[in-house]
C-alpha positions as CSV (number, residue, x, y, z in Angstrom):
1,X,54.6,53.7,-16.0
2,X,56.0,57.0,-14.4
3,X,54.3,58.9,-12.4
4,X,55.1,62.9,-11.2
5,X,55.5,64.1,-7.8
6,X,55.1,67.2,-5.9
7,X,56.7,68.3,-2.9
8,X,54.8,71.7,-2.2
9,X,52.1,70.3,-0.1
10,X,51.4,72.5,2.5
11,X,51.4,71.8,6.2
12,X,47.8,72.3,7.3
13,X,46.7,69.7,5.2
14,X,44.1,67.2,6.9
15,X,44.3,63.5,5.6
16,X,41.1,62.1,4.1
17,X,39.8,60.2,7.4
18,X,39.2,56.4,7.5
19,X,35.7,55.2,6.9
20,X,35.9,53.3,10.2
21,X,38.8,54.6,12.5
22,X,41.1,52.3,13.7
23,X,41.7,51.5,17.5
24,X,44.7,52.2,19.3
25,X,46.6,48.8,20.0
26,X,45.9,46.8,23.1
27,X,42.4,48.3,23.4
28,X,40.9,44.6,21.8
29,X,42.2,41.5,23.5
30,X,41.5,38.0,22.4
31,X,38.5,35.9,23.9
32,X,37.8,32.1,22.9
33,X,39.7,30.3,20.3
34,X,41.3,33.4,19.3
35,X,42.9,33.8,22.5
36,X,43.8,30.2,22.7
37,X,45.4,30.7,18.6
38,X,47.2,33.7,20.2
39,X,48.7,31.8,23.5
40,X,49.9,29.1,20.9
41,X,52.1,31.5,19.0
42,X,53.5,33.0,21.9
43,X,54.0,29.2,23.7
44,X,55.6,28.4,19.6
45,X,57.7,29.1,17.0
46,X,56.5,32.9,17.2
47,X,57.3,33.3,20.7
48,X,60.8,31.8,20.7
49,X,62.3,33.0,17.6
50,X,64.2,35.4,19.7
51,X,65.2,32.8,22.0
52,X,66.8,30.4,19.1
53,X,66.2,31.2,15.7
54,X,69.6,33.2,14.7
55,X,67.6,35.6,12.1
56,X,66.3,37.1,15.7
57,X,68.9,35.9,18.3
58,X,71.8,36.6,16.4
59,X,70.5,39.3,14.3
60,X,73.0,41.9,12.6
61,X,70.5,44.4,13.7
62,X,72.0,43.2,17.7
63,X,75.4,43.0,16.6
64,X,75.1,40.1,15.8
65,X,76.2,37.9,12.8
66,X,72.9,36.5,11.0
67,X,70.6,37.6,8.2
68,X,69.0,36.0,4.7
69,X,69.7,39.2,2.7
70,X,71.0,42.1,2.3
71,X,68.1,43.6,2.7
72,X,68.3,43.1,6.4
73,X,64.4,42.5,6.9
74,X,64.6,39.6,9.7
75,X,64.3,42.3,12.6
76,X,61.6,44.3,11.3
77,X,59.4,41.7,10.1
78,X,59.6,40.0,13.4
79,X,59.2,43.3,15.4
80,X,56.6,44.2,13.4
81,X,54.7,41.1,14.0
82,X,55.7,40.3,17.9
83,X,54.6,44.2,19.1
84,X,50.9,43.3,18.3
85,X,51.0,40.0,20.0
86,X,52.8,40.6,22.9
87,X,50.6,43.4,23.5
88,X,47.3,41.7,22.2
89,X,48.2,39.7,24.9
90,X,49.5,41.5,27.0
91,X,52.3,39.0,27.5
92,X,55.2,40.3,29.9
93,X,57.7,37.9,28.3
94,X,57.1,38.8,24.7
95,X,56.6,42.4,25.4
96,X,60.3,41.7,27.2
97,X,61.5,41.1,23.8
98,X,60.4,43.4,22.0
99,X,61.7,45.7,24.4
100,X,65.0,44.4,24.4
101,X,65.2,44.9,20.2
102,X,63.8,48.1,20.3
103,X,66.5,49.4,22.8
104,X,69.1,48.4,21.3
105,X,68.4,49.3,17.7
106,X,67.2,53.0,19.2
107,X,70.9,52.7,21.8
108,X,72.6,52.1,18.2
109,X,70.8,54.7,16.1
110,X,73.6,56.5,14.0
111,X,74.9,60.3,14.0
112,X,72.6,60.8,10.7
113,X,69.4,58.9,12.2
114,X,69.7,55.9,10.1
115,X,68.2,52.8,11.5
116,X,70.2,49.5,11.3
117,X,73.5,48.3,11.0
118,X,74.2,49.3,7.5
119,X,77.3,51.8,6.6
120,X,76.4,54.9,4.8
121,X,77.3,53.8,1.2
122,X,75.2,50.3,1.3
123,X,71.8,51.6,2.5
124,X,68.2,50.2,1.2
125,X,65.2,52.1,2.7
126,X,63.0,48.8,2.7
127,X,63.3,46.8,5.7
128,X,62.9,50.3,7.6
129,X,59.1,50.4,6.8
130,X,58.5,46.9,9.0
131,X,60.5,48.2,11.8
132,X,58.8,51.7,11.7
133,X,55.3,50.1,11.5
134,X,56.4,47.9,14.6
135,X,57.6,51.2,16.3
136,X,54.2,52.8,15.5
137,X,52.5,49.7,17.3
138,X,54.5,50.0,20.1
139,X,53.9,54.1,21.0
140,X,50.3,53.1,20.3
141,X,50.1,50.3,22.8
142,X,52.2,52.0,25.5
143,X,52.5,55.9,25.2
144,X,55.0,56.3,27.7
145,X,57.3,54.9,25.0
146,X,56.7,57.9,23.2
147,X,59.5,59.9,24.3
148,X,62.3,58.0,23.5
149,X,60.6,56.1,20.0
150,X,58.6,59.5,18.4
151,X,62.5,61.8,18.6
152,X,64.3,58.5,16.9
153,X,61.4,58.2,14.5
154,X,61.4,61.5,13.4
155,X,65.5,61.8,13.1
156,X,65.2,58.8,10.8
157,X,62.6,60.5,8.2
158,X,64.2,63.7,7.9
159,X,67.3,61.4,6.7
160,X,65.0,59.4,4.5
161,X,63.9,63.1,2.7
162,X,67.5,63.9,1.9
163,X,68.3,60.5,0.7
164,X,64.5,60.5,-1.4
165,X,65.5,64.2,-2.6
166,X,68.9,62.7,-3.6
167,X,66.8,59.5,-5.0
168,X,69.1,57.3,-2.7
169,X,68.1,54.4,-0.7
170,X,67.1,52.3,-3.2
171,X,69.8,49.3,-3.6
172,X,67.1,46.9,-4.9
173,X,63.5,47.4,-6.2
174,X,61.7,47.0,-2.7
175,X,61.7,49.9,-1.5
176,X,59.9,51.3,-4.6
177,X,57.0,48.8,-4.4
178,X,56.2,48.6,-0.9
179,X,56.4,52.3,-0.2
180,X,52.3,52.4,0.8
181,X,54.0,50.8,4.3
182,X,56.1,53.3,5.1
183,X,53.7,56.2,4.3
184,X,51.1,54.5,6.9
185,X,53.8,55.7,9.9
186,X,54.1,59.1,8.0
187,X,50.4,59.7,8.4
188,X,50.2,57.9,11.3
189,X,53.1,60.6,13.0
190,X,51.4,63.7,10.8
191,X,47.8,62.9,12.9
192,X,49.2,61.4,16.2
193,X,52.6,63.2,16.5
194,X,52.9,66.0,14.5
195,X,55.3,68.1,16.2
196,X,56.9,70.9,14.0
197,X,57.6,67.9,11.1
198,X,54.6,68.5,9.4
199,X,56.0,69.8,6.1
200,X,58.8,67.2,6.4
201,X,55.9,64.5,6.7
202,X,54.2,65.4,3.9
203,X,57.0,66.0,1.5
204,X,58.3,62.7,2.1
205,X,54.8,60.8,1.6
206,X,54.9,62.7,-2.2
207,X,58.7,61.8,-2.4
208,X,58.0,58.1,-1.8
209,X,55.1,58.2,-3.9
210,X,57.1,59.9,-6.9
211,X,59.5,57.1,-6.7
212,X,57.5,54.5,-6.0
213,X,55.8,52.4,-8.6
214,X,52.5,53.7,-9.5
215,X,49.8,50.6,-8.8
216,X,47.4,52.5,-10.1
217,X,48.7,52.6,-13.6
218,X,49.1,48.9,-13.2
219,X,45.4,48.4,-12.2
220,X,44.5,49.4,-15.2
221,X,43.1,47.3,-18.0
222,X,45.8,48.4,-20.5
223,X,48.7,47.4,-18.8
224,X,47.3,44.7,-16.0
225,X,47.9,41.1,-16.7
226,X,44.6,38.7,-16.5
227,X,46.1,35.6,-18.0
228,X,48.1,32.8,-16.6
229,X,51.5,34.3,-16.5
230,X,53.3,31.1,-17.1
231,X,51.5,31.6,-20.8
232,X,53.2,35.1,-21.3
233,X,55.4,35.8,-24.3
234,X,58.3,36.7,-24.0
235,X,58.6,35.3,-20.6
236,X,58.1,37.6,-17.3
237,X,61.3,36.8,-15.5
238,X,62.6,38.7,-12.0
239,X,64.6,41.2,-14.5
240,X,60.9,42.4,-16.2
241,X,59.7,45.6,-15.5
242,X,56.7,43.8,-14.8
243,X,57.9,41.7,-12.1
244,X,57.6,44.1,-9.5
245,X,53.8,44.1,-9.8
246,X,53.6,40.1,-10.1
247,X,55.5,38.9,-7.5
248,X,52.9,37.7,-4.9
249,X,54.3,39.0,-1.7
250,X,54.2,42.4,-3.7
251,X,51.1,41.9,-5.0
252,X,49.4,41.1,-1.6
253,X,51.2,44.7,-0.3
254,X,50.6,46.6,-3.5
255,X,46.6,46.2,-2.9
256,X,46.2,49.1,-0.3
257,X,48.5,51.7,-2.1
258,X,45.7,53.4,-3.7
259,X,44.0,53.9,-0.6
260,X,47.1,55.0,1.5
261,X,47.8,57.7,-1.3
262,X,44.0,58.8,-1.5
263,X,44.6,60.0,2.2
264,X,47.1,63.1,1.3
265,X,46.4,63.7,-2.5
266,X,42.6,63.3,-2.3
267,X,43.0,61.4,-5.6
268,X,39.7,59.9,-5.8
269,X,40.0,57.9,-9.1
270,X,42.7,56.1,-6.5
271,X,39.7,54.1,-4.9
272,X,38.5,53.1,-8.1
273,X,41.8,51.8,-9.1
274,X,42.5,50.3,-6.0
275,X,39.1,47.9,-6.0
276,X,40.1,46.8,-9.6
277,X,43.6,45.8,-8.1
278,X,41.6,43.5,-5.4
279,X,39.1,42.8,-7.6
280,X,41.2,41.3,-10.4
281,X,43.9,40.1,-8.3
282,X,41.7,37.7,-6.2
283,X,39.8,36.4,-9.7
284,X,42.1,35.8,-11.7
285,X,45.2,35.0,-9.5
286,X,43.9,34.3,-6.4
287,X,43.8,31.1,-4.2
288,X,40.2,29.2,-3.1
289,X,41.6,30.1,0.8
290,X,41.8,33.7,-0.2
291,X,45.5,34.6,-0.5
292,X,47.0,35.0,-3.8
293,X,48.6,32.2,-5.9
294,X,52.2,32.8,-7.1
295,X,55.2,31.0,-5.8
296,X,57.3,33.6,-6.0
297,X,55.9,35.0,-9.0
298,X,51.8,34.9,-9.7
299,X,50.7,32.5,-12.3
300,X,47.3,32.0,-12.7
301,X,44.7,29.7,-10.6
302,X,46.3,26.2,-10.9
303,X,46.0,24.3,-8.0
304,X,49.3,22.4,-8.0
305,X,50.7,25.9,-7.4
306,X,51.6,27.8,-4.5
307,X,50.7,30.4,-2.3
308,X,53.1,31.9,0.2
309,X,53.1,32.1,3.9
310,X,54.1,36.1,3.6
311,X,51.6,37.0,0.6
312,X,48.5,35.2,3.6
313,X,49.3,37.5,6.0
314,X,50.0,40.5,3.9
315,X,46.9,40.2,2.2
316,X,45.3,40.0,5.7
317,X,46.5,43.0,6.7
318,X,46.2,44.8,3.6
319,X,42.4,44.2,3.5
320,X,41.8,44.9,7.0
321,X,43.1,48.0,6.1
322,X,41.0,48.3,3.4
323,X,38.2,48.0,5.0
324,X,39.1,50.3,7.7
325,X,40.0,53.1,5.0
326,X,37.1,52.5,2.2
327,X,35.1,50.8,4.1
328,X,33.8,48.0,1.2
329,X,32.4,45.3,2.4
330,X,34.6,42.8,0.2
331,X,37.3,43.9,1.8
332,X,36.4,42.3,5.0
333,X,34.8,39.5,3.8
334,X,38.1,38.4,2.2
335,X,40.5,39.6,4.5
336,X,37.9,36.7,7.0
337,X,38.1,34.3,4.6
338,X,42.4,34.7,4.4
339,X,42.5,34.4,8.2
340,X,40.1,31.0,8.6
341,X,41.9,29.3,5.7
342,X,45.1,30.8,4.1
343,X,46.5,31.8,7.7
344,X,45.7,28.0,9.6
345,X,46.4,25.6,6.9
346,X,50.1,27.0,6.5
347,X,51.0,26.6,9.9
348,X,50.8,23.2,12.3
349,X,47.9,23.5,14.8
350,X,50.6,23.9,17.7
351,X,52.1,26.5,15.8
352,X,55.9,25.2,15.4
353,X,55.8,24.4,12.2
354,X,54.7,26.7,9.4
355,X,55.2,26.3,5.4
356,X,56.9,28.0,2.7
357,X,54.0,27.6,0.5
358,X,50.1,25.8,0.3
359,X,48.8,24.2,-3.1
360,X,45.5,24.2,-3.1
361,X,45.3,20.8,-4.1
362,X,48.4,19.0,-1.9
363,X,47.5,15.4,-0.7
364,X,50.8,15.5,0.9
365,X,53.9,17.7,2.3
366,X,57.1,16.7,2.5
367,X,60.5,17.4,0.3
368,X,60.4,17.1,-3.5
369,X,63.3,15.2,-5.1
370,X,62.8,16.1,-8.9
371,X,61.9,18.7,-11.4
372,X,60.5,21.5,-9.8
373,X,56.7,22.4,-10.1
374,X,57.4,25.8,-8.9
375,X,58.4,29.5,-10.3
376,X,61.5,30.3,-7.9
377,X,60.9,28.0,-4.9
378,X,63.0,25.4,-3.8
379,X,62.1,21.3,-3.0
380,X,61.7,22.1,0.7
381,X,58.8,24.9,-0.1
382,X,55.6,22.8,0.9
383,X,57.6,21.1,4.2
384,X,56.2,22.0,7.5
385,X,59.3,23.3,9.4
386,X,61.1,26.0,11.4
387,X,62.4,27.7,8.1
388,X,61.6,25.9,5.1
389,X,62.8,26.9,1.5
390,X,63.8,30.8,2.7
391,X,63.3,32.4,6.5
392,X,61.3,35.6,5.4
393,X,58.1,33.6,6.1
394,X,59.7,32.6,9.5
395,X,59.7,35.8,11.3
396,X,57.1,37.7,8.6
397,X,54.2,35.1,10.0
398,X,53.5,36.3,13.0
399,X,51.5,39.7,12.2
400,X,49.2,37.5,10.7
401,X,46.6,36.9,13.7
402,X,48.0,39.8,15.9
403,X,46.9,42.3,13.4
404,X,43.5,40.7,12.4
405,X,42.7,41.0,15.7
406,X,43.7,44.7,16.3
407,X,41.5,45.3,13.5
408,X,38.5,43.7,14.5
409,X,36.9,46.5,16.2
410,X,36.7,49.9,14.9
411,X,35.2,53.5,16.1
412,X,32.2,54.6,13.6
413,X,31.5,58.3,13.8
414,X,31.4,60.3,16.8
415,X,29.4,58.0,19.1
416,X,29.5,54.4,17.2
417,X,31.4,51.4,18.1
418,X,32.1,48.7,15.0
419,X,32.5,44.9,15.0
420,X,34.5,44.7,11.6
421,X,36.2,41.6,11.5
422,X,34.0,38.6,13.2
423,X,35.9,36.8,16.1
424,X,35.7,36.2,19.6
425,X,37.2,39.1,21.3
426,X,36.8,41.9,23.9
427,X,37.7,45.6,23.5
428,X,37.9,48.7,25.8
429,X,37.8,52.4,24.2
430,X,36.6,55.3,24.8
431,X,34.5,56.9,21.7
432,X,34.9,60.6,20.0
433,X,31.7,61.5,21.8
434,X,33.2,60.8,25.4
435,X,31.3,57.8,25.7
436,X,33.0,55.3,27.3
437,X,32.5,51.6,26.4
438,X,33.6,48.0,27.5
439,X,31.6,45.2,25.3
440,X,32.8,41.2,25.1
441,X,31.6,39.3,22.1
442,X,31.4,35.7,23.1
443,X,31.4,33.3,19.7
444,X,32.5,30.0,18.5
445,X,32.4,32.1,14.6
446,X,33.2,30.8,12.1
447,X,32.9,27.5,12.9
448,X,29.2,28.4,14.3
449,X,27.4,32.0,13.2
450,X,25.9,33.2,16.3
451,X,27.9,36.0,18.5
452,X,26.8,37.0,21.8
453,X,27.7,40.6,23.2
454,X,28.2,41.8,26.5
455,X,28.3,45.4,26.9
456,X,28.6,47.9,29.5
457,X,28.7,52.1,28.5
458,X,28.4,55.4,30.2
459,X,26.1,56.4,28.0
460,X,23.9,55.0,24.5
461,X,25.8,54.3,21.9
462,X,25.6,52.8,18.2
463,X,27.0,49.2,17.5
464,X,27.6,48.1,14.4
465,X,27.4,44.5,13.3
466,X,29.1,43.8,9.8
467,X,26.9,41.0,7.8
468,X,29.2,38.7,5.6
469,X,28.0,39.1,2.1
470,X,27.5,35.2,2.1
471,X,24.7,35.6,5.1
472,X,21.3,34.1,3.6
473,X,19.1,35.6,6.6
474,X,19.9,37.1,10.0
475,X,18.3,37.8,13.7
476,X,19.6,40.4,16.5
477,X,17.8,40.4,19.6
478,X,19.1,43.6,21.4
479,X,18.6,43.5,25.8
480,X,19.0,46.2,28.2
481,X,19.0,45.8,32.2
482,X,16.3,48.5,32.8
483,X,13.9,46.0,32.2
484,X,12.9,48.0,28.8
485,X,12.0,45.0,26.1
486,X,13.9,43.5,24.2
487,X,14.3,44.5,20.6
488,X,14.0,42.4,17.9
489,X,15.8,42.7,13.9
490,X,15.5,40.9,11.1
491,X,16.5,40.5,7.7
492,X,12.9,42.5,6.8
493,X,13.1,44.8,9.3
494,X,16.7,46.0,9.4
495,X,19.0,46.7,6.2
496,X,22.8,46.7,6.6
497,X,24.6,49.4,5.0
498,X,24.6,48.7,1.0
499,X,28.5,49.8,1.1
500,X,30.1,48.5,4.5
501,X,27.5,45.9,5.2
502,X,27.2,47.0,8.8
503,X,24.2,47.0,10.7
504,X,23.6,49.5,13.0
505,X,22.2,49.0,16.4
506,X,21.3,52.3,18.8
507,X,21.8,50.8,22.6
508,X,21.5,52.0,26.0
509,X,24.0,52.1,28.6
510,X,24.1,48.4,29.7
511,X,22.8,44.9,28.2
512,X,23.1,42.2,25.8
513,X,23.2,41.5,21.9
514,X,22.8,38.2,20.5
515,X,23.3,38.2,16.4
516,X,23.0,35.0,14.6
517,X,23.1,35.0,10.8
518,X,22.6,31.4,8.5
519,X,24.7,29.9,5.6
520,X,23.9,27.8,2.9
521,X,27.3,25.5,1.2
522,X,28.0,27.5,-1.9
523,X,30.3,26.6,-4.7
524,X,32.8,28.9,-6.6
525,X,34.2,27.9,-10.1
526,X,37.7,27.6,-10.5
527,X,37.9,26.6,-14.5
528,X,37.6,23.6,-16.4
529,X,34.7,22.7,-14.5
530,X,36.1,22.3,-11.4
531,X,34.9,24.2,-7.6
532,X,35.7,24.7,-4.4
533,X,33.1,24.5,-1.8
534,X,32.7,27.0,1.4
535,X,30.0,26.9,4.2
536,X,30.2,30.6,5.9
537,X,33.4,31.9,6.3
538,X,35.4,28.3,5.5
539,X,36.1,26.8,2.5
540,X,36.0,22.9,3.2
541,X,38.2,20.5,1.2
542,X,38.6,16.4,0.6
543,X,39.8,14.5,3.9
544,X,42.7,12.9,2.6
545,X,43.7,11.5,6.1
546,X,47.0,11.9,6.8
547,X,50.2,10.1,8.5
548,X,52.8,12.6,10.0
549,X,57.0,11.5,10.4
550,X,58.6,14.0,12.0
551,X,62.4,14.7,12.3
552,X,64.6,16.9,14.5
553,X,64.3,20.4,12.4
554,X,66.9,22.2,10.8
555,X,67.0,26.1,11.3
556,X,67.7,26.6,7.3
557,X,66.5,23.9,4.5
558,X,68.1,26.0,1.6
559,X,71.2,27.6,0.8
560,X,71.5,31.2,-0.8
561,X,74.2,33.7,-1.6
562,X,73.3,36.4,1.5
563,X,72.1,33.2,4.0
564,X,74.6,33.7,7.3
565,X,72.6,31.7,10.2
566,X,75.3,31.4,13.5
567,X,73.8,29.3,15.4
568,X,73.8,31.1,19.1
569,X,71.4,28.5,21.3
570,X,70.0,24.7,21.2
571,X,66.4,24.1,18.9
572,X,63.8,23.4,21.1
573,X,62.5,20.0,21.2
574,X,58.7,21.3,19.9
575,X,60.4,21.8,16.8
576,X,60.0,19.3,14.3
577,X,60.3,19.1,10.4
578,X,57.2,17.2,9.3
579,X,56.5,14.6,6.8
580,X,53.0,14.2,5.8
581,X,51.7,11.5,3.6
582,X,47.7,11.1,2.7
583,X,46.4,7.7,3.9
584,X,43.1,7.6,1.4
585,X,42.3,8.3,-2.4
586,X,43.2,12.3,-3.4
587,X,41.9,11.4,-7.1
588,X,38.6,12.2,-6.5
589,X,35.3,14.0,-8.3
590,X,32.5,15.3,-6.6
591,X,28.9,15.4,-7.9
592,X,28.1,19.3,-5.9
593,X,24.1,17.9,-5.8
594,X,24.9,16.1,-2.7
595,X,27.2,18.2,-1.4
596,X,25.4,18.2,2.7
597,X,26.7,20.1,5.5
598,X,26.7,18.3,9.3
599,X,27.7,20.0,12.5
600,X,28.4,18.5,16.2
601,X,27.9,22.0,17.7
602,X,24.7,22.1,19.5
603,X,21.9,23.7,17.7
604,X,20.5,25.9,20.8
605,X,21.2,29.6,20.8
606,X,22.4,29.8,24.5
607,X,25.3,29.9,26.0
608,X,26.3,26.9,27.7
609,X,29.4,26.6,28.8
610,X,32.9,28.8,28.7
611,X,31.3,31.7,28.4
612,X,33.5,33.6,29.8
613,X,36.3,32.9,27.9
614,X,34.3,33.8,24.8
615,X,32.7,30.7,23.8
616,X,29.1,29.6,23.4
617,X,30.5,26.2,24.3
618,X,33.8,24.4,24.6
619,X,36.1,24.6,21.1
620,X,38.8,21.8,21.0
621,X,41.8,23.5,21.4
622,X,44.1,23.1,19.2
623,X,40.7,24.3,17.0
624,X,42.9,23.5,13.8
625,X,43.8,20.1,14.6
626,X,42.4,17.3,12.2
627,X,38.4,16.7,13.5
628,X,39.0,19.5,15.4
629,X,36.2,22.2,13.7
630,X,32.9,20.9,14.5
631,X,31.7,21.2,11.0
632,X,32.3,19.2,8.0
633,X,30.6,18.2,4.6
634,X,29.6,15.1,2.9
635,X,29.4,14.6,-1.0
636,X,29.4,11.5,-3.8
637,X,32.5,11.1,-5.3
638,X,34.0,8.5,-7.3
639,X,37.9,7.9,-7.8
640,X,39.0,9.0,-11.4
641,X,42.3,8.8,-13.6
642,X,44.2,11.8,-12.0
643,X,48.0,11.7,-12.0
644,X,50.4,13.8,-11.0
645,X,52.8,16.1,-12.8
646,X,56.5,17.5,-11.4
647,X,55.4,15.2,-8.5
648,X,52.2,17.1,-7.3
649,X,49.0,16.7,-8.5
650,X,48.4,17.3,-12.5
651,X,45.8,20.1,-13.1
652,X,42.2,18.3,-13.0
653,X,41.3,16.1,-15.6
654,X,38.7,17.8,-18.5
655,X,35.3,17.1,-18.3
656,X,35.7,14.8,-20.7
657,X,38.2,12.1,-19.0
658,X,36.5,11.6,-15.9
659,X,35.1,8.0,-16.2
660,X,34.7,6.6,-12.2
661,X,37.3,4.2,-11.3
662,X,34.9,1.9,-9.3
663,X,32.1,2.3,-7.4
664,X,30.5,5.9,-6.1
665,X,31.5,6.5,-2.5
666,X,30.6,9.2,0.2
667,X,33.7,11.9,1.3
668,X,34.2,14.0,3.7
669,X,35.4,17.2,3.4
670,X,36.4,19.1,6.6
671,X,37.5,22.7,7.3
672,X,41.1,23.4,5.1
673,X,42.5,25.3,7.7
674,X,42.4,21.6,9.6
675,X,43.9,19.7,6.6
676,X,47.5,19.8,6.4
677,X,47.0,17.5,3.5
678,X,43.9,17.8,1.2
679,X,41.7,18.8,-1.8
680,X,40.4,22.1,-2.3
681,X,39.6,22.3,-5.9
682,X,37.8,19.3,-7.0
683,X,36.6,18.5,-10.3
684,X,32.9,17.6,-11.2
685,X,30.6,14.5,-12.2
686,X,27.2,13.9,-12.0
687,X,26.5,10.6,-10.0
688,X,22.8,11.4,-9.5
């Protein structure tokens, strides 16, 4: 799979525009439950790694001695997530953390432009990619920092160009697979801070693309691996040429490759291959929560194989980028699925512990001891802790929700504001037309399906509201404070854009909008006569009860050749390892004809309490704690013979092997993110 490249691009090239223009970091602030979650992050592990976690506090990037990989990616990952968290919350403590790290890195930039601690003969460029994304976001959020950061970036980019001409900087293959992340920064520089470097930027983009692994070639029917990778012969190993495409985190990052390339090479075929890549990856290797199954390498759809937390946050970022770049409604729908399911299930509700892997069928979470069920992860992969299995997820996980927030609203054309990823938030921006808009969305979505908007603008503008593809009906009521009659829009009077799913509402300068849509229970086939159950944007899983025993956490639970961690500060008392086991049977089959949705949320659309905080009523905080979300689903079910395989639930029994053991019972399914132990892929039986 080779691809030629050119360095003859001219500096007057205009990049292909985004369908939806991103807003600068800091334009959007969280409200309601999303604000609660980001503050839990700030007060939890993500916000305190700088204080005690050696990979950050004692990083080799900062003159320390700790790192987990020769790639030196720890601090770059951390910065890429802490910057949007700090500026999304306007948190001075977190800003001081990022400022101190960036100051040290820039003060110690090497004379030839290299960013990082590596000697000239041992440089791998991959770790610079998330670092540059963090620096890019920092300038977006605080323009005063551009005077220092932009020259440092160009000094590095000039060196990078020279390295790529010599085909150096690839000590390992990661930079040849994840190169679109660096090109995103280069394209941002080209459009926002071009200086006298336009030709350098274009040539560096082309060189990265030319040296990089061509994702478009893999997203081809002749090359893509549709089958369960465990069945491929000869076996796919870490040395196989195709491994770079089927490493699950790479697969998540690679989804956006074609759209990034299209912006500067104008090859429209890349957009079609991108659609193929996303569809195929999520269909043949996706988990029901919206991430990609891969423990580290992809397998198939088996619910006893894991999805990495790094994969979840990279999937979210790729899909939010793709919705901005290409506008396909599917990308936003699937980004929300990952954000509201795959991400929260991987974290304890207080945000002090996380899993390395989450299994769709996982009735317990603790260390394993015996035959390992995973392709290449350790016995503590499904333990909730500070750094279970491997440290990458500890430093990479902070980017998930903060980047979701920063992508939630977008510019649409010259005079439009779009709500792309639905959630409670406040946005303040000036549209290209010059219209200044301040808008707040008060909602408990995705736990209910009503969103209340209050806005003030200096002139009329158009509000674009994304309608999820699963919504059955909708109603919009727009009111203006000038006394004119309210306008109502329904399924029969206003159609969403068939491509983007956006509903366009022309608004006067000041007023309110109430947007309500409905949802039904729906199921998705997961093979072998099994299903996963959804209502709205949420995946519902079998409640198997739980008992949680906590122990003092260990900073590292595994030993790796490149892992060096020097403890420089006490571990906070809130940091624990969690050993969680089920207290109810997990070997359950359900009758899907008996599924019934219930909610404790108010049925009225009126805003009753906590409206200033972005909610129609007071949601529990933390919202992803057990029984905290207001919705649940009941079903008729029975126990069946279903045992363990390599210490985790075996694949569900075949259809003819599901005889009930005992009486039919009623079971409860709850939002997946609130169940740290759960069964989300359930065998089907007929009971009524």
